[in-house]
C-alpha positions in Angstrom: -24.7 10.5 21.7 -25.1 9.7 18.1 -26.2 11.3 15.6 -27.2 11.0 12.2 -26.7 13.4 9.5 -29.0 14.2 6.9 -29.8 16.8 4.4 -33.3 17.5 6.2 -31.2 17.7 9.7 -28.3 20.7 8.2 -31.9 22.4 6.9 -33.5 22.7 9.9 -30.8 23.9 12.0 -30.7 26.8 12.8 -26.7 29.0 12.1 -24.4 30.3 14.5 -24.6 34.1 15.5 -21.1 34.3 15.0 -17.8 32.8 14.8 -15.0 32.3 17.9 -12.0 33.9 16.5 -11.1 37.9 16.0 -9.4 39.0 12.9 -7.1 41.6 11.8 -6.8 42.2 7.8 -3.8 41.6 6.1 -2.3 40.6 3.2 0.7 39.4 1.5 1.6 39.9 -1.8 3.8 36.6 -3.5 5.2 36.3 -7.1 4.3 33.7 -8.9 7.7 33.7 -11.1 10.8 32.3 -9.4 13.4 32.7 -12.0 15.1 35.3 -9.1 14.5 33.1 -7.2 17.5 34.2 -4.3 16.2 37.6 -4.5 12.8 36.0 -3.3 13.8 34.2 -0.5 16.3 37.5 1.0 13.5 39.5 0.9 10.5 37.2 1.9 8.5 38.4 4.7 5.5 36.1 6.1 3.0 38.7 8.4 1.4 36.4 10.7 -2.0 37.4 12.5 -2.5 37.3 16.2 -5.8 36.0 15.8 -6.5 34.3 12.7 -9.7 31.8 11.9 -9.7 30.2 8.8 -13.4 29.6 7.8 -13.7 33.5 8.6 -10.5 35.6 7.3 -10.8 33.2 4.2 -13.6 31.1 3.0 -16.6 34.0 4.3 -14.4 37.3 2.9 -14.5 34.7 -0.6 -18.0 34.4 0.0 -18.5 38.2 -0.2 -15.4 38.5 -2.9 -17.9 36.6 -5.1 -21.5 38.2 -4.1 -19.8 41.2 -5.2 -19.7 40.0 -8.5 -15.6 40.1 -8.1 -14.9 36.1 -8.8 -14.6 34.1 -11.3 -17.8 31.9 -12.0 -16.3 28.9 -11.1 -17.8 27.1 -7.7 -15.6 26.8 -5.2 -16.3 23.3 -4.7 -17.0 20.0 -7.1 -17.8 17.4 -6.2 -18.5 13.9 -8.7 -19.6 10.3 -7.5 -18.5 7.3 -8.8 -21.2 7.2 -10.9 -21.2 10.7 -13.1 -23.3 12.7 -10.0 -22.5 15.8 -9.1 -22.3 18.2 -6.9 -21.2 21.9 -6.9 -21.3 24.5 -4.4 -20.4 28.5 -4.8 -18.7 29.6 -1.8 -21.9 31.2 -0.2 -22.9 28.0 -0.2 -20.4 26.4 1.3 -20.1 28.6 4.4 -24.0 28.1 4.9 -23.8 24.6 5.1 -20.5 24.3 7.1 -22.5 26.8 9.6 -25.0 24.8 10.2 -22.8 21.5 10.7 -20.6 23.5 12.9 -23.8 24.3 14.8 -24.0 20.3 15.5 -20.7 20.4 17.0 -21.1 23.6 19.3 -25.2 22.6 20.2 -25.9 19.0 19.9 -22.1 17.7 20.5 -21.6 20.8 23.2 -18.3 20.7 21.7 -15.6 23.5 22.6 -12.8 25.2 21.5 -9.8 23.1 22.0 -12.0 20.3 22.1 -10.5 17.0 19.4 -12.5 15.7 16.8 -11.9 12.7 15.0 -12.8 12.6 11.4 -13.0 9.1 9.0 -15.2 9.9 6.1 -13.8 9.0 2.2 -13.9 11.4 -0.1 -17.4 12.6 0.1 -18.9 16.3 0.7 -19.2 15.8 4.0 -15.4 15.5 4.7 -15.3 19.3 3.4 -18.0 20.0 5.7 -16.8 18.2 9.0 -13.3 19.7 8.2 -14.6 23.3 8.1 -17.2 23.1 11.0 -14.2 22.2 12.8 -12.0 25.2 12.1 -15.4 27.1 12.6 -16.3 26.3 16.3 -11.7 26.1 16.9 -12.2 22.0 17.8 -9.1 20.1 16.6 -9.1 17.8 13.8 -7.8 14.6 13.8 -8.1 13.0 10.5 -8.0 9.3 9.6 -7.7 6.5 6.7 -11.4 5.0 6.4 -8.6 1.8 5.9 -8.6 1.8 9.6 -8.9 -1.1 11.4 -11.3 -1.4 14.8 -8.6 -1.6 16.5 -7.2 1.1 14.8 -9.8 2.9 15.5 -9.7 2.1 19.4 -6.0 3.9 19.5 -6.5 7.0 17.9 -9.7 7.5 20.2 -7.4 6.3 23.7 -4.2 8.4 22.6 -6.0 11.4 21.4 -8.8 11.6 24.5 -11.2 12.9 21.7 -14.7 13.3 22.6 -16.2 12.9 19.1 -15.6 10.9 16.4 -17.5 12.0 12.7 -17.4 8.7 10.4 -19.8 7.2 8.0 -22.3 3.6 8.0 -19.3 1.2 7.3 -16.8 2.2 10.1 -19.8 3.2 12.7 -19.7 -0.4 14.1 -16.5 -0.7 14.4 -16.7 2.7 16.7 -19.6 0.9 18.9 -17.3 -1.8 19.2 -14.8 0.0 20.8 -16.5 3.3 22.4 -17.1 1.5 25.7 -13.4 2.1 26.1 -13.0 5.7 25.6 -13.9 7.3 28.0 -13.3 11.0 26.6 -15.6 9.8 23.8 -19.5 11.2 24.0 -20.4 11.8 20.8 -20.5 9.7 17.4 -21.4 11.8 14.3 -22.5 9.3 11.6 -22.7 10.0 8.1 -24.8 8.7 5.4 -23.8 8.2 2.3 -27.3 7.5 0.6 -27.8 9.3 -1.7 -30.3 12.4 -1.2 -32.1 15.5 -2.6 -31.4 18.6 -3.1 -27.2 18.6 -2.4 -26.8 19.9 -6.1 -28.8 22.4 -5.7 -28.0 24.1 -3.1 -2.1 31.9 2.0 0.9 31.3 1.4 3.7 29.1 1.0 1.5 26.3 -1.1 0.7 28.6 -3.7 4.1 29.4 -4.9 4.0 25.3 -5.6 0.5 25.1 -6.6 0.7 28.3 -9.0 -3.4 28.8 -8.6 -5.4 31.7 -9.0 -9.3 32.0 -8.3 -10.1 31.1 -12.3 -8.1 27.8 -11.1 -9.5 24.3 -10.7 -7.6 21.9 -8.7 -7.7 18.6 -8.0 -5.4 16.4 -5.8 -6.2 12.8 -5.4 -4.7 12.5 -2.1 -7.1 10.5 0.6 -8.6 12.0 2.9 -6.7 10.5 5.9 -3.6 12.0 5.3 -1.7 15.3 6.0 -1.5 15.8 2.4 -5.4 16.4 1.6 -5.7 19.5 4.0 -3.2 21.0 2.3 -3.8 20.6 -1.2 -7.9 19.9 -0.7 -8.8 22.3 1.8 -6.4 25.5 2.6 -4.2 26.2 -0.3 -6.7 26.0 -2.9 -9.4 28.0 -0.9 -7.0 30.4 0.7 -6.4 31.3 -3.2 -9.9 31.5 -4.3 -9.6 28.1 -6.3 -12.2 25.5 -7.1 -11.3 22.1 -5.0 -12.6 19.1 -7.6 -13.1 16.0 -5.7 -13.9 12.8 -7.6 -14.9 9.8 -5.3 -13.1 6.8 -6.3 -12.9 3.8 -4.0 -9.2 3.2 -5.7 -6.6 4.9 -8.0 -7.9 3.8 -11.7 -5.9 5.2 -14.2 -8.5 5.0 -17.0 -11.2 7.0 -14.4 -8.7 9.6 -14.0 -7.4 10.2 -17.3 -11.6 10.4 -18.5 -12.0 13.1 -15.5 -8.4 15.1 -16.8 -10.1 15.2 -19.9 -13.8 15.8 -19.6 -13.8 18.2 -16.3 -12.1 21.8 -16.6 -8.8 20.9 -14.2 -6.2 23.1 -14.4 -3.9 22.3 -11.5 -3.7 18.4 -10.7 -1.9 17.0 -8.0 -1.2 13.5 -7.4 1.4 10.7 -6.4 4.1 9.8 -8.3 3.0 5.9 -8.2 0.1 7.9 -9.9 1.7 9.8 -12.7 3.9 6.3 -13.5 0.6 4.3 -14.0 -1.0 6.4 -16.0 2.0 7.2 -18.6 2.1 3.6 -18.8 -1.8 3.8 -20.2 -3.0 4.6 -23.3 -3.0 8.4 -23.3 -3.4 9.3 -27.1 -7.1 9.5 -27.6 -7.4 11.7 -24.2 -6.9 15.9 -24.7 -6.2 18.3 -21.6 -7.6 21.2 -22.8 -7.7 22.9 -19.3 -4.5 21.7 -17.9 -1.8 23.7 -17.2 0.5 22.6 -14.0 1.0 19.4 -12.8 2.7 18.9 -9.1 3.8 15.8 -7.2 4.4 14.8 -3.8 4.8 11.9 -1.4 8.5 10.5 -2.6 10.6 11.2 -5.6 9.8 10.8 -9.5 11.6 9.0 -11.9 13.3 11.5 -14.7 11.6 8.4 -16.9 8.4 9.6 -15.6 8.5 13.2 -15.9 9.9 12.6 -19.2 7.0 10.5 -20.5 4.6 12.8 -19.2 6.2 16.1 -20.7 6.5 14.1 -24.0 2.4 13.4 -24.0 0.7 16.2 -22.3 3.6 19.2 -22.8 3.6 20.0 -18.9 6.2 19.0 -16.6 5.7 17.9 -13.3 6.6 20.5 -10.2 7.7 17.6 -7.5 7.8 19.1 -3.8 8.7 17.5 -0.4 6.5 18.9 3.2 5.6 16.3 5.7 2.9 16.0 8.5 4.9 18.2 11.1 5.3 21.0 8.4 3.7 22.3 5.3 5.5 22.2 2.2 9.7 23.0 3.0 11.2 22.5 -1.0 10.1 22.6 -4.2 10.5 23.2 -7.9 8.8 26.2 -8.1 7.3 27.9 -11.4 10.0 30.2 -13.1 13.0 27.9 -11.7 14.8 25.5 -13.9 12.9 21.5 -13.1 15.4 19.2 -12.6 13.1 15.4 -12.2 13.7 13.6 -9.4 15.0 16.4 -7.3 12.8 18.3 -4.1 13.9 21.4 -5.5 14.7 24.7 -3.8 13.6 25.5 0.1 10.2 27.7 0.0 11.3 31.4 1.1 10.2 30.8 4.8 12.9 27.9 5.6 15.9 27.7 5.7 16.6 23.8 4.8 19.9 22.3 5.8 21.9 19.0 5.4 23.5 18.2 8.3 26.2 15.8 10.2 25.3 13.6 13.3 26.5 16.9 15.2 24.6 19.1 13.8 27.2 20.6 11.3 26.1 21.9 8.1 27.3 19.6 5.2 28.5 20.9 2.0 26.7 20.2 -1.5 27.0 16.8 -2.7 27.2 15.2 1.2 24.3 12.9 2.0 23.1 14.1 5.8 20.2 14.4 7.2 17.4 16.5 6.0 17.4 19.6 8.7 14.8 23.1 9.1 16.2 25.9 11.3 14.6 26.6 14.1 17.0 28.6 16.0 16.4 31.6 17.1 13.3 32.1 15.4 11.1 28.8 14.4 9.5 29.2 11.2 5.3 29.9 11.2 4.3 26.1 9.7 6.0 23.8 11.7 4.0 21.7 14.2 5.0 23.2 17.7 4.7 19.1 19.2 3.9 15.8 19.7 0.9 15.5 21.9 1.7 14.4 25.2 4.9 12.7 24.1 7.8 15.5 25.3 10.9 12.7 24.9 9.7 12.3 20.9 9.5 16.1 20.7 12.7 16.6 22.0 14.1 13.7 19.8 13.7 15.6 16.8 16.2 18.4 17.6 19.8 18.3 17.1 21.2 22.0 17.8 19.1 24.6 15.6 17.6 22.0 13.4 14.1 20.5 13.7 15.5 16.9 11.9 12.8 15.5 9.3 14.1 11.7 9.9 14.8 11.9 6.1 18.5 11.8 4.1 18.8 13.4 1.1 22.0 15.9 -0.8 22.1 19.3 -2.0 23.5 19.5 -5.5 25.7 22.5 -6.4 22.9 25.3 -7.7 20.8 24.4 -4.5 18.4 22.0 -5.4 17.8 19.4 -2.9 17.9 15.6 -3.3 16.0 13.3 -1.4 17.5 9.7 -0.5 15.4 8.3 1.8 13.4 7.7 4.7 16.6 7.0 7.6 14.3 3.8 8.2 14.2 2.5 4.7 18.2 3.2 4.5 19.4 -0.4 3.3 22.7 -0.7 5.3 24.7 -4.1 3.4 28.0 -5.1 3.7 28.5 -1.2 4.8 27.5 0.8 2.3 24.0 3.2 2.4 21.6 2.2 0.1 18.4 4.5 -1.0 15.4 3.0 -2.4 14.6 5.6 -4.5 17.8 5.2 -7.0 17.8 1.3 -7.9 13.9 1.8 -8.7 15.2 5.0 -11.3 17.5 2.3 -12.5 14.7 -0.7 -12.5 12.3 1.2 -14.4 14.9 1.5 -17.4 14.5 -1.9 -18.4 11.1 -2.2 -20.5 10.1 -5.4 -18.3 9.4 -3.2 -15.6 6.1 -1.5 -14.9 6.6 -1.0 -11.1 8.9 -1.6 -8.9 9.6 -0.9 -4.3 13.1 -1.3 -3.4 13.7 -2.5 0.8 15.6 -3.8 2.9 16.0 -8.0 2.9 17.6 -10.0 5.7 21.1 -12.1 4.8 23.1 -14.1 6.8 26.3 -13.1 5.4 25.8 -9.4 4.4 23.1 -8.4 7.6 20.6 -7.2 4.6 20.5 -6.7 1.0 18.5 -5.1 -1.4 15.4 -6.8 -2.6 13.0 -5.6 -5.4 9.5 -6.2 -5.8 8.8 -5.8 -10.0 4.9 -5.7 -11.3 6.3 -6.9 -14.8 4.5 -5.4 -17.7 1.6 -6.9 -20.0 4.3 -8.2 -22.9 6.9 -9.8 -20.3 4.9 -11.8 -18.3 5.3 -15.3 -20.2 9.0 -14.6 -20.4 11.5 -17.1 -18.2 11.9 -15.6 -15.2 14.8 -16.6 -13.8 16.8 -15.0 -17.3 14.6 -11.4 -16.5 16.0 -10.9 -13.0 19.4 -11.7 -14.6 19.1 -8.9 -17.1 18.1 -6.7 -14.8 20.3 -6.9 -12.1 22.6 -6.5 -14.8 20.8 -3.1 -16.1 20.7 -1.8 -12.3 24.7 -2.7 -12.1 25.4 -0.5 -15.3 23.1 2.0 -14.5 24.2 3.0 -10.5 26.8 1.6 -7.9 26.7 -1.9 -8.7 26.5 -2.5 -4.9 22.8 -1.3 -5.3 22.1 -4.4 -7.4 18.7 -5.9 -6.1 20.7 -9.5 -5.2 16.9 -10.7 -4.5 14.3 -10.0 -6.8 10.7 -11.0 -6.7 7.8 -10.7 -9.3 4.5 -9.8 -8.2 0.9 -8.5 -9.4 0.6 -5.5 -7.4 2.5 -4.0 -5.1 0.6 -2.4 -2.5 -0.3 1.2 -2.1 -2.9 3.7 -0.2 -6.3 4.8 -2.3 -4.5 7.9 -3.6 -1.5 5.6 -5.4 1.6 5.6 -2.9 4.0 2.4 -2.3 3.5 0.9 1.5 7.2 0.1 1.4 6.7 -0.5 5.1 4.4 -3.3 4.5 6.8 -4.9 1.9 10.1 -4.5 4.8 7.9 -5.7 7.6 7.2 -9.1 5.2 10.6 -9.4 4.8 11.8 -9.3 8.0 8.9 -11.0 9.8 10.4 -14.2 7.9 13.2 -14.3 9.7 
């Protein structure tokens, strides 16, 4: 079955009579100032209701608050297209449209609670409606980036056993080409991205870090295919009743980002470290960010130099946070705490995070090890339960009483955690363990380095060595490259331990990145090792 969604289709469908969930009234009161972190963590208690449906228990309650005139006049959703067209929805409009979309899933597609739905859409309003509709019907959302190839889509359809896929007209041919090989797939919803008439008229761990209220307008630049979009473009802002802002841009463009931050009343901004690096390298002098009050970053550590430049130009700190697809935010620099640039902060009150050795023993401050979350005797709420149909992989994440994140790090004497690298990003050279971030932080201190990415590269004597891919600043592109390599190598030797310097340097025009600006180190590493 294939359904082409257009505005008229939404208008003629009946609204479902009920949501498939029962709820209890509950409320968690949370402080926003973490100056007394230890006391807050000790006293923290999370109440988990027996039955919960995000659409009904959160979005519909904000609709009632909105109708009662007890919520600020901010829209619930504010979308801007690449050519400046705007769509604004109140919580009431968001609820009405998502119910109609849910009716399509429940009736036209005959989906039932627990069925799996793959959603592959760019940052268009229908992505938000599709996600909420799935939540209303109790179906399971499987997100996918629009960069997926036909082979990628086939793998996801087969391994997930999805019964429905929601995508756009661009990816529809790829879906059609593999649909016959997916025995569970019986519905395809193709969203049209053509302009349509009438569109414009129509709680708690992340709250600590994002510091949101109903008066806020939050913009998260993450691409729709990743867990970060669910956290910061759906659940966290709407739990707090804030406005979700979205700008549809094909790729990250610093000038467009700065113009948007200056033009619209965005109060909270969330983006990847690479994005912040690109922004501070731009001319920010002509932009004023009158509404902006809070900036956060996640995905990888951010260089202290970038944090300092951002503070000098905006007057605002960048609050870093750490989490992964299997978790929610587990560490963060929270409001009221001293910000340590480059640190992932302290554990969220809901998690006990430790640094562990290979035997599951807790390591003292200053020693590098595996980042783990305590799961026994009580598994924290928010942590995933298991990998679907893969008990072996699920078991591999456990070490004693801890879930192992797969990341390496250490804790300092003040209780702040520091990211070293993904376990598979660690470079093992001549017996030394080298994390890419510390090398990249040293590289960026040279004025010739606009951006860099560090990976392992094969070496016949040392096994592997540090290689740096560097994008040169405009003023240095005509300089002697061999001389620049020597200068950069000497700087790194002086800035960090000498054995960490990049023995190989390659200057490139641009680094491979995701749509949201995160560097794809895995592509560079694969490129290096495939040349053997």
